[in-house]
C-alpha positions as CSV (number, residue, x, y, z in Angstrom):
1,M,-31.8,4.0,-12.6
2,I,-29.9,6.6,-14.7
3,L,-26.6,4.9,-13.9
4,F,-28.0,1.5,-14.8
5,L,-29.3,2.8,-18.2
6,L,-26.0,4.4,-19.0
7,L,-24.1,1.3,-18.2
8,H,-26.6,-0.8,-20.1
9,V,-26.2,1.3,-23.2
10,F,-22.4,1.5,-22.8
11,F,-22.0,-2.3,-22.6
12,L,-24.6,-3.2,-25.3
13,E,-23.4,-0.7,-27.9
14,N,-19.7,-1.2,-27.3
15,G,-19.7,-4.9,-26.6
16,F,-17.3,-4.6,-23.6
17,E,-16.7,-7.5,-21.2
18,N,-16.6,-7.3,-17.5
19,P,-14.5,-4.5,-16.0
20,V,-11.2,-5.6,-14.4
21,C,-11.6,-3.6,-11.2
22,V,-13.9,-1.1,-9.5
23,N,-12.7,1.0,-6.6
24,G,-14.0,3.9,-4.6
25,T,-15.7,4.9,-1.4
26,F,-18.1,2.4,0.0
27,S,-21.3,4.2,-0.9
28,G,-20.2,5.0,-4.4
29,S,-18.9,1.6,-5.2
30,Q,-22.1,0.0,-3.9
31,L,-24.1,2.0,-6.4
32,I,-22.0,0.8,-9.2
33,F,-22.2,-2.8,-8.1
34,K,-26.0,-2.6,-8.0
35,A,-26.0,-1.3,-11.6
36,F,-23.7,-4.1,-12.7
37,E,-25.9,-6.6,-11.0
38,R,-28.7,-5.5,-13.3
39,L,-26.4,-6.5,-16.2
40,E,-25.7,-9.8,-14.4
41,R,-22.1,-8.9,-14.0
42,F,-20.7,-9.7,-10.5
43,P,-17.3,-9.1,-8.9
44,A,-15.2,-12.2,-8.2
45,E,-13.7,-10.6,-5.1
46,K,-14.4,-7.6,-2.9
47,N,-11.9,-6.1,-0.4
48,S,-12.9,-3.6,2.2
49,Y,-10.4,-0.9,3.4
50,F,-10.2,2.1,5.6
51,L,-8.8,5.2,4.1
52,M,-6.6,6.8,6.8
53,K,-4.9,10.1,7.2
54,L,-2.0,11.1,9.6
55,N,-2.8,13.5,12.4
56,G,0.3,15.5,11.9
57,K,0.2,17.4,15.2
58,A,-0.4,14.3,17.3
59,F,2.4,12.5,15.4
60,A,4.9,15.4,15.9
61,K,4.3,15.4,19.6
62,Y,4.6,11.7,19.9
63,I,7.6,11.2,17.6
64,A,9.7,13.9,19.4
65,R,9.6,11.6,22.5
66,S,10.0,8.2,20.9
67,H,11.9,8.4,17.6
68,K,15.5,7.3,17.7
69,A,17.8,5.1,15.7
70,Q,18.0,1.4,16.6
71,K,21.1,-0.6,17.0
72,G,21.8,-3.1,14.2
73,L,19.2,-1.4,11.9
74,S,19.8,1.0,9.1
75,V,17.4,2.6,6.7
76,L,18.3,2.5,3.0
77,R,16.9,4.9,0.4
78,C,16.2,2.9,-2.7
79,K,16.6,4.6,-6.1
80,K,16.9,3.4,-9.7
81,D,20.7,2.9,-9.3
82,L,20.2,0.5,-6.3
83,P,23.1,-2.0,-6.3
84,A,22.2,-5.4,-7.7
85,P,22.4,-7.4,-4.4
86,Y,20.0,-4.9,-2.7
87,L,17.7,-4.9,-5.8
88,K,17.4,-8.7,-5.6
89,E,16.4,-8.6,-2.0
90,L,14.0,-5.7,-2.5
91,L,12.4,-7.5,-5.4
92,S,11.9,-10.5,-3.1
93,L,10.2,-8.3,-0.6
94,Q,8.0,-6.7,-3.3
95,E,7.0,-10.2,-4.6
96,Q,6.0,-11.4,-1.1
97,Y,4.1,-8.2,-0.4
98,E,2.1,-8.4,-3.7
99,K,1.2,-12.1,-3.2
100,E,0.1,-11.5,0.4
101,E,-1.6,-8.1,0.1
102,V,-2.3,-7.1,-3.5
103,V,-3.0,-9.9,-5.9
104,P,-6.7,-11.1,-5.6
105,S,-7.5,-14.8,-5.5
106,C,-9.2,-14.5,-8.9
107,M,-5.9,-13.4,-10.6
108,E,-2.4,-14.8,-10.9
109,F,0.8,-13.2,-9.7
110,D,2.9,-12.0,-12.6
111,E,6.6,-11.8,-11.8
112,D,7.5,-9.6,-14.8
113,S,4.8,-7.0,-13.9
114,C,5.9,-7.0,-10.3
115,R,9.5,-6.2,-11.3
116,L,8.3,-3.4,-13.6
117,R,6.2,-1.9,-10.9
118,L,9.2,-1.9,-8.5
119,L,11.6,-0.4,-11.1
120,N,9.0,2.3,-11.8
121,A,8.7,3.1,-8.1
122,L,12.4,3.3,-7.8
123,R,12.4,5.9,-10.5
124,K,9.4,8.0,-9.5
125,Q,8.6,7.3,-5.8
126,Y,10.3,7.5,-2.4
127,V,11.1,4.0,-1.4
128,L,12.8,2.9,1.9
129,A,14.1,-0.5,3.0
130,L,15.2,-1.6,6.5
131,S,18.5,-3.5,6.7
132,K,19.3,-5.7,9.7
133,K,22.7,-6.8,10.7
134,D,23.1,-10.2,12.4
135,E,25.7,-11.2,15.0
136,Q,28.2,-12.2,12.2
137,G,27.9,-8.7,10.6
138,N,25.9,-9.9,7.6
139,E,23.1,-7.6,6.4
140,R,19.8,-8.3,4.7
141,L,16.7,-6.3,3.9
142,I,13.8,-7.3,6.2
143,A,11.2,-4.6,5.5
144,K,10.1,-2.0,3.0
145,A,7.8,1.0,2.7
146,G,7.3,3.8,0.3
147,T,5.0,6.1,-1.6
148,N,2.5,5.2,-4.3
149,S,1.6,8.7,-5.3
150,I,3.0,12.2,-4.4
151,G,0.5,15.0,-4.8
152,F,0.5,18.7,-4.0
153,K,-1.1,18.3,-0.6
154,H,-1.0,14.5,0.1
155,V,1.3,11.6,-0.2
156,Q,-0.1,8.1,-0.5
157,I,1.9,5.4,1.3
158,G,2.0,1.8,0.1
159,G,4.0,-1.3,-0.1
160,V,4.5,-1.6,3.7
161,F,5.8,-5.1,4.3
162,T,8.0,-7.0,6.8
163,L,9.3,-10.5,6.4
164,P,7.0,-12.9,8.3
165,E,9.8,-14.2,10.5
166,E,10.8,-10.6,11.5
167,R,7.3,-9.5,12.5
168,G,6.3,-8.5,16.0
169,R,9.6,-6.6,16.7
170,H,8.4,-3.1,15.8
171,F,10.5,-3.0,12.6
172,A,7.6,-1.7,10.5
173,F,6.9,1.0,13.1
174,Y,10.5,2.2,13.0
175,L,10.7,2.3,9.2
176,M,7.3,4.0,9.0
177,T,8.4,6.8,11.4
178,V,11.4,7.5,9.1
179,L,9.1,7.7,6.1
180,L,6.5,9.9,7.8
181,V,9.1,12.4,9.1
182,K,10.4,12.7,5.5
183,I,6.9,13.3,4.1
184,L,6.1,15.9,6.7
185,K,9.3,17.7,5.8
186,M,7.9,17.9,2.3
187,K,4.9,19.8,3.8
188,R,2.4,17.1,2.7
189,T,0.0,14.9,4.6
190,P,0.5,11.1,4.5
191,V,-2.5,9.0,3.7
192,L,-2.9,5.2,3.1
193,F,-5.3,2.4,2.7
194,V,-5.5,-0.6,5.0
195,K,-7.5,-3.8,4.7
196,K,-10.2,-4.0,7.4
197,Q,-9.3,-7.6,8.2
198,N,-5.6,-6.8,8.6
199,A,-5.7,-6.2,12.4
200,A,-1.9,-6.0,12.8
201,A,-1.5,-3.3,10.2
202,S,-4.5,-1.3,11.6
203,R,-2.8,-1.4,15.1
204,L,0.4,-0.2,13.6
205,Y,-1.2,2.8,11.8
206,D,-3.3,3.6,14.9
207,S,-0.1,3.7,17.0
208,L,1.4,6.1,14.4
209,C,-1.5,8.6,14.8
210,F,-3.3,7.8,11.7
211,E,-7.1,8.4,11.8
212,K,-9.8,6.7,9.8
213,I,-11.4,8.9,7.2
214,C,-13.9,6.7,5.3
215,D,-14.6,3.2,4.1
216,Y,-13.3,2.2,0.8
217,T,-13.9,-0.8,-1.5
218,I,-11.8,-2.4,-4.2
219,A,-13.5,-5.2,-6.3
220,Y,-12.1,-7.4,-9.0
221,F,-13.9,-9.1,-11.9
222,D,-12.7,-12.3,-13.6
């Protein structure tokens, strides 16, 4: 009731329209949604996630036995000075990732914003791409993964994406192992969010020794 009254006064006195996004743990977000319902403001889309954290000890034991370079594949560290041909391919991966995993149905994809987000990540985050060489010796970027936020104790992973035609070949698993090893060397714990309905991604993170911590909700208002 107190939360409802505060929101009611806030909206009436300031004349604000619907929020763009509400996100948080399941229980906390549900409380906010109930308060907004009293104001007849309803989200256009809700997405449910698991917040997951890497079990570092289990991963260290596992990776010592399984991690090795794969023939025909190379991992590229992507920075702000990334050569134009690579940047073009990486941008294409980012666009496909955002359209498939990020942009809600109630909003439109914005190419300029996507490009700015990628360029900002290249300046401030740790971004990796997986390059695959074909039989003719030609290379192309087929997968990407990186960090969204680097804190004192934890690093949030995001932007994990593999081209649809290259899925099912463990390329994301290989790229993620490289990224996780790097984060662990930084003496930080990797965390990430995964959509509950994304079974393939959940299986990937389970196989990499991630453990579910809590339920998380992200809701969008139009």
